[in-house]
PANULO-315192 format. One line per 3 residues: number of its first residue (from 1); their letters; for each residue x, y, z of N, C-alpha, C. Coordinates in Angstrom, 2 decimals. Layout:
residues N
NUM> A> X Y Z X Y Z X Y Z ~ ...
END
This chain:
residues 129
1> MIL> 0.84 -1.19 0.00 0.00 0.00 0.00 0.88 1.25 0.00 ~ 0.34 2.31 -0.53 1.01 3.60 -0.57 0.14 4.62 0.15 ~ 0.75 5.33 1.08 0.09 6.44 1.76 0.64 7.73 1.17
4> ADT> -0.19 8.43 0.41 0.20 9.72 -0.17 -0.07 10.79 0.88 ~ 0.95 11.54 1.24 0.76 12.54 2.29 0.10 13.80 1.75 ~ -0.13 14.74 2.64 -0.84 15.97 2.29 -0.16 16.73 1.16
7> SIW> 1.17 16.73 1.13 1.89 17.47 0.08 1.55 16.94 -1.32 ~ 1.36 15.66 -1.44 1.01 15.05 -2.73 -0.39 15.49 -3.15 ~ -1.33 15.40 -2.21 -2.71 15.78 -2.52 -2.83 17.26 -2.87
10> IEM> -2.11 18.11 -2.15 -2.17 19.55 -2.44 -1.66 19.82 -3.85 ~ -0.57 19.18 -4.24 -0.05 19.35 -5.60 -1.07 18.88 -6.64 ~ -1.77 17.79 -6.32 -2.77 17.29 -7.26 -3.94 18.26 -7.37
13> FRR> -4.44 18.77 -6.26 -5.58 19.68 -6.29 -5.23 21.03 -6.91 ~ -4.04 21.53 -6.65 -3.66 22.85 -7.15 -3.17 22.84 -8.59 ~ -2.40 21.80 -8.98 -1.72 21.82 -10.27 -1.95 20.58 -11.13
16> DRF> -2.81 19.68 -10.68 -3.02 18.39 -11.36 -1.76 17.54 -11.41 ~ -0.75 17.91 -10.64 0.48 17.12 -10.55 0.16 15.82 -9.81 ~ 0.72 14.75 -10.25 0.55 13.41 -9.66 -0.85 12.80 -9.88
19> KTE> -1.68 13.45 -10.66 -3.04 12.95 -10.87 -3.03 11.55 -11.50 ~ -2.23 11.37 -12.52 -2.15 10.06 -13.19 -1.67 8.98 -12.24 ~ -0.64 9.30 -11.46 -0.09 8.32 -10.52 -1.10 7.97 -9.43
22> LES> -1.81 8.97 -8.90 -2.82 8.70 -7.88 -3.96 7.85 -8.45 ~ -4.40 8.19 -9.66 -5.46 7.41 -10.29 -5.04 5.96 -10.48 ~ -3.80 5.74 -10.90 -3.29 4.38 -11.09 -3.29 3.61 -9.77
25> LIV> -2.83 4.26 -8.71 -2.82 3.60 -7.40 -4.23 3.26 -6.94 ~ -5.17 4.16 -7.18 -6.56 3.92 -6.78 -7.15 2.75 -7.57 ~ -6.96 2.76 -8.89 -7.48 1.69 -9.75 -6.92 0.34 -9.33
28> NDQ> -5.66 0.31 -8.94 -5.00 -0.94 -8.53 -5.15 -1.24 -7.04 ~ -6.00 -0.48 -6.36 -6.29 -0.67 -4.94 -5.00 -0.67 -4.11 ~ -4.10 0.27 -4.42 -2.82 0.36 -3.72 -2.68 1.63 -2.90
31> LCI> -3.70 2.47 -2.90 -3.63 3.76 -2.21 -4.43 3.70 -0.91 ~ -3.84 4.26 0.14 -4.58 4.38 1.39 -4.51 5.84 1.85 ~ -5.34 6.16 2.82 -5.43 7.52 3.34 -5.40 7.45 4.86
34> HPY> -4.93 8.50 5.46 -4.92 8.63 6.93 -5.92 9.72 7.28 ~ -6.70 9.54 8.35 -7.70 10.56 8.68 -7.11 11.94 8.95 ~ -5.86 12.02 9.40 -5.24 13.32 9.63 -4.96 14.04 8.32
37> IVA> -4.69 13.29 7.26 -4.49 13.90 5.95 -5.79 14.52 5.47 ~ -6.88 13.78 5.61 -8.18 14.31 5.20 -8.50 15.56 6.03 ~ -8.22 15.53 7.32 -8.49 16.69 8.18 -7.63 17.89 7.77
40> ELA> -6.36 17.65 7.44 -5.50 18.75 6.98 -6.04 19.34 5.69 ~ -6.43 18.47 4.76 -6.97 18.96 3.50 -8.28 19.73 3.71 ~ -9.07 19.30 4.68 -10.34 19.96 4.97 -10.13 21.39 5.48
43> CGF> -8.94 21.68 5.99 -8.64 23.03 6.47 -8.43 24.03 5.34 ~ -8.23 23.54 4.14 -7.96 24.42 3.01 -9.06 24.39 1.96 ~ -8.79 25.03 0.84 -9.73 25.06 -0.28 -9.68 23.72 -1.01
46> LPD> -10.84 23.17 -1.28 -10.94 21.94 -2.07 -11.97 22.14 -3.17 ~ -11.68 21.65 -4.36 -12.68 21.72 -5.43 -13.85 20.79 -5.07 ~ -15.07 21.22 -5.36 -16.26 20.41 -5.08 -16.12 19.80 -3.68
49> RKN> -15.96 20.65 -2.71 -15.58 20.31 -1.34 -16.30 19.10 -0.76 ~ -17.61 19.12 -0.77 -18.39 18.04 -0.14 -18.07 16.69 -0.78 ~ -18.10 16.63 -2.10 -17.83 15.37 -2.80 -16.37 14.94 -2.66
52> TLH> -15.45 15.91 -2.68 -14.04 15.58 -2.53 -13.76 14.97 -1.17 ~ -14.29 15.57 -0.11 -14.09 15.02 1.24 -14.75 13.65 1.38 ~ -15.92 13.51 0.80 -16.59 12.20 0.83 -15.74 11.15 0.12
55> YLD> -15.19 11.50 -1.03 -14.35 10.57 -1.78 -13.10 10.21 -1.00 ~ -12.42 11.21 -0.43 -11.22 10.93 0.36 -11.54 10.01 1.54 ~ -12.67 10.26 2.18 -13.08 9.41 3.30 -13.38 7.97 2.86
58> SLN> -13.70 7.78 1.59 -14.05 6.44 1.10 -12.83 5.60 0.69 ~ -11.65 6.23 0.63 -10.43 5.48 0.29 -10.07 4.52 1.42 ~ -9.23 3.55 1.11 -8.75 2.61 2.15 -8.12 3.41 3.28
61> QIC> -8.58 3.16 4.49 -8.07 3.86 5.66 -6.92 3.10 6.29 ~ -5.82 3.79 6.53 -4.70 3.19 7.25 -5.02 3.27 8.75 ~ -4.44 2.39 9.52 -4.74 2.36 10.95 -4.26 3.63 11.64
64> LIR> -5.04 4.06 12.61 -4.71 5.23 13.41 -4.00 4.73 14.68 ~ -2.84 5.26 14.96 -2.02 4.83 16.10 -2.28 5.76 17.29 ~ -2.36 5.16 18.47 -2.58 5.96 19.69 -1.43 6.94 19.89
67> LAD> -1.76 8.12 20.40 -0.77 9.16 20.63 0.37 8.66 21.52 ~ 0.05 7.93 22.57 1.10 7.41 23.46 2.08 6.53 22.69 ~ 1.59 5.74 21.75 2.46 4.88 20.95 3.29 5.69 19.95
70> VRL> 2.71 6.76 19.43 3.47 7.63 18.53 4.62 8.27 19.31 ~ 4.35 8.71 20.52 5.41 9.31 21.33 6.50 8.30 21.65 ~ 6.12 7.07 21.93 7.12 6.02 22.16 7.97 5.79 20.91
73> MIE> 7.33 5.79 19.75 8.05 5.60 18.49 9.05 6.73 18.26 ~ 8.64 7.96 18.54 9.54 9.11 18.37 10.82 8.90 19.18 ~ 10.68 8.45 20.42 11.85 8.22 21.27 12.64 7.00 20.81
76> ARG> 11.95 5.91 20.56 12.62 4.66 20.20 13.37 4.77 18.88 ~ 12.84 5.55 17.94 13.46 5.67 16.62 14.35 6.91 16.48 ~ 14.47 7.68 17.55 15.32 8.88 17.50 14.82 9.93 16.53
79> LAS> 13.53 10.19 16.53 12.95 11.10 15.54 12.79 12.54 16.03 ~ 13.21 12.82 17.25 13.15 14.20 17.74 14.14 15.06 16.96 ~ 13.77 16.29 16.75 14.63 17.28 16.07 15.01 16.88 14.65
82> KGI> 14.11 16.19 13.97 14.35 15.79 12.57 13.56 16.66 11.60 ~ 12.81 17.63 12.13 12.05 18.54 11.26 10.66 18.07 10.92 ~ 10.19 17.00 11.57 8.83 16.53 11.31 7.92 17.00 12.44
85> GLT> 6.63 17.05 12.16 5.65 17.44 13.15 4.82 16.24 13.60 ~ 3.84 16.52 14.43 3.02 15.46 15.00 2.25 14.68 13.94 ~ 1.67 15.36 12.97 0.95 14.65 11.92 1.90 13.74 11.15
88> DAH> 3.08 14.24 10.83 4.08 13.42 10.14 4.42 12.19 10.96 ~ 4.62 12.36 12.26 4.93 11.24 13.14 3.80 10.21 13.14 ~ 2.57 10.67 13.12 1.43 9.75 13.04 1.44 8.96 11.74
91> LIA> 1.74 9.64 10.64 1.79 8.94 9.35 2.88 7.88 9.36 ~ 4.04 8.23 9.89 5.14 7.28 9.97 4.75 6.08 10.82 ~ 4.17 6.34 11.98 3.77 5.26 12.89 2.77 4.34 12.22
94> SCL> 1.82 4.90 11.50 0.81 4.08 10.80 1.46 3.21 9.74 ~ 2.41 3.77 8.99 3.11 2.97 7.98 3.92 1.85 8.62 ~ 4.60 2.15 9.69 5.40 1.14 10.37 4.52 0.03 10.96
97> AMP> 3.31 0.38 11.38 2.40 -0.60 11.97 1.77 -1.53 10.93 ~ 1.85 -1.12 9.67 1.29 -1.93 8.59 2.42 -2.29 7.63 ~ 3.13 -3.38 7.89 4.26 -3.76 7.02 3.86 -3.77 5.55
100> GTH> 4.77 -3.25 4.73 4.51 -3.17 3.30 3.86 -1.87 2.88 ~ 3.56 -1.00 3.84 2.98 0.30 3.52 4.10 1.32 3.44 ~ 4.10 2.09 2.36 5.15 3.08 2.13 4.55 4.47 2.03
103> LWT> 5.32 5.45 2.41 4.88 6.84 2.45 5.39 7.59 1.23 ~ 4.46 8.22 0.50 4.80 9.03 -0.66 4.71 10.48 -0.26 ~ 5.80 11.19 -0.33 5.84 12.59 0.06 6.83 13.36 -0.80
106> IDG> 6.62 14.65 -0.90 7.61 15.54 -1.50 8.11 16.52 -0.44 ~ 7.68 16.33 0.80 8.15 17.13 1.92 9.57 16.68 2.27 ~ 10.51 17.61 2.29 11.91 17.27 2.50 12.21 16.55 3.80
109> ALG> 11.80 17.12 4.93 12.10 16.52 6.23 11.39 15.18 6.38 ~ 10.15 15.11 6.02 9.40 13.86 6.12 10.01 12.80 5.20 ~ 10.41 13.20 4.02 11.04 12.27 3.09 12.34 11.70 3.63
112> RVA> 13.14 12.57 4.25 14.42 12.09 4.83 14.17 11.08 5.94 ~ 13.19 11.34 6.79 12.88 10.40 7.87 12.33 9.09 7.30 ~ 11.45 9.19 6.30 10.91 7.99 5.67 12.03 7.17 5.02
115> DLL> 12.98 7.85 4.39 14.15 7.15 3.83 14.93 6.43 4.93 ~ 15.19 7.14 6.01 15.94 6.58 7.13 15.28 5.31 7.67 ~ 13.95 5.30 7.69 13.20 4.17 8.23 12.87 3.11 7.17
118> GIR> 13.21 3.37 5.93 12.96 2.42 4.86 11.51 2.30 4.45 ~ 10.74 3.38 4.64 9.31 3.33 4.29 8.93 4.34 3.22 ~ 9.91 4.96 2.57 9.58 5.95 1.55 9.18 5.26 0.25
121> ATI> 8.07 5.67 -0.30 7.59 5.11 -1.55 8.39 5.66 -2.72 ~ 8.63 4.80 -3.68 9.23 5.21 -4.95 8.16 5.01 -6.01 ~ 7.76 6.09 -6.63 6.74 6.05 -7.66 7.43 6.21 -9.00
124> PGV> 7.30 5.22 -9.89 7.98 5.28 -11.18 7.67 6.58 -11.94 ~ 8.72 7.20 -12.43 8.56 8.42 -13.23 8.35 9.69 -12.42 ~ 8.39 9.59 -11.08 8.16 10.75 -10.24 9.42 11.09 -9.47
127> SRF> 9.83 12.35 -9.57 10.99 12.81 -8.82 10.65 12.86 -7.34 ~ 11.63 12.62 -6.51 11.40 12.59 -5.06 11.17 13.96 -4.48 ~ 11.77 15.00 -5.06 11.62 16.34 -4.50 11.19 17.30 -5.56
END
């Protein structure tokens, strides 16, 4: 499974960037979503807002990790002061809890941490940054 983070979705909504890749992942049932990503996207402008949020909510949901476990992961994996925030840490924890799930991002700090943990997605034909 591939978890596309907020940066990927924003690029798709604003510039149609990654649209083909996201569609391919959806058609092949390889894309999942995290509820925090949907919530972040809901904070901004979305085309056809009601239907877009409904569609995002209908995608495969990745597991939500308890905050206490996310904090334990931050300490155990040495993720403090790496430039990621709480939402990023939740995404990482969810990917780690579901073996075979990789994180697709163009966010520099999040990408570096995902690389370090071996969970960064590589999408054919897509530059990492």
